[in-house]
Each structure stands twice: as structure tokens, then as C-alpha cells.
N, C-alpha and C positions, 0 to 999 in steps of 0.2 A: 853826713854822707860817709864818714869813715866807719861808722858802726855797721852800715849796710855791707861794706866791703869785708869787714871782719866776719859778719854773719854768713855771707856768701862763701867765704873761704872755709869756715867751719863746716857748713853744710856740704860743700864739695868734698872736704876731707872725710866726713862721715859716710857720704855716699860711696867714695872710693874704697873705704874700709869695708863696707857692706859688699862691694863688688869682689874684693879679695876674699872675703869670707865665703861668698857664693862659689868662687873658683875652688876654694879649699874643700868645700862640701862635694863639689863635682869630682875633684881629684880623689877624695876619699872613697866615693862610690866606685869610680873606675878601678882604683887600686884594690878594692875589696873583691873584685872579680878574679884576680890572679893570685896564685900562691906565691908567697915571698920566700925565696931561697937565698938571695944575695943580701948581705948585711947592709949595703948602701940603700937598697930599695926598702929594707925594713926601717931604716932611719927616716927616709922620706915619708913613708906611710905613717910612721909614728908621729912625725911632725903634723901631718894633716889630721891624724886622729886626735892628737892632743888639742889642736886649735878648735876643732869642731865638736869635740865630745860634750862640752856644756850644753850646746844647742840640742844635740841628739838626746842627752839625758833629760832635757826639758820636755821634748815632744814624745818621748817614749812613755810618758805618763798617760798619753792618749792611746786609744786602740790603734796599734800600728802594724798589725799582721792581717794579711788576707791569705788564708791558707798557709803556705810556706813562704810567701813573699813578704818581706819587711818594707813597708812604705814610709818609714820614718824620714827618709831623705826627702821625700816629696813634701812632707810637712815642713821640713827645715827650709826647703826652697821657697815654699809659699810664705813662711814666716819672714824670711829675709826680704823678699819682694814686698810684702806688706809693710815692713818697717821702712823700707826705702820710699815707698809711696807716701806713707804718713810723714816722713821727714821732709819730703818735697812740698807737701801741702802745707805743713806747719811753717816751714821757712818762707814759702811764697806769701802766706797770709800775714806773717810777721813783717816781712819786708814791705808789703803793700800798705800796711797800717802806719808805717813811718812817714 
């Protein structure tokens, strides 16, 4: 029974990590709409940019432009949600097999 608790805590941690990543992507998108003049805002945007850039670099290999609109953030949202769903299903099936 202890192994189930450890797995549940690990899955919970990974899902919360994906939630934080989802928030960081959302914040990056919102911050990209505004010009950055204040140095403190630039540091905050730089943090969100640095955290999410690996995911954006990954999805920008796909066609990510519709006219002038960049839809790579939508790809990242879908990817994070897909990973979260896969994690839930794998964890549930693993726990039910014990």
C-alpha cells in the first residue's frame, strides 16, 4: 500500500508541475501583448519566456502561422493538456493493476 501512496504523490506533483507550466505559457502570451518598458516587468517576462521556451521551440517545428497570427501557444496548451491526460491514465492503470 505504501507504493500506491508514493505513486499518487509523484503523479500529483507532476500534474501540479504541468499546471504551473500551463500558467507560465498563459502569462507569456499575455505579457507578449504589451510593450515592456519597466525593468521589473522585463525580468518577469524573461522568467516566463525562459521557462516556456523549450516547449515553444519544440512546437515551432510544426506549421505555426496563420497569416500574421502565431498559433504556437495553442499547440503548447494542447501538448500540456495531452501530457496531463496521459499521466492520469497511466497512473490510474498502474495503480489499479496493483
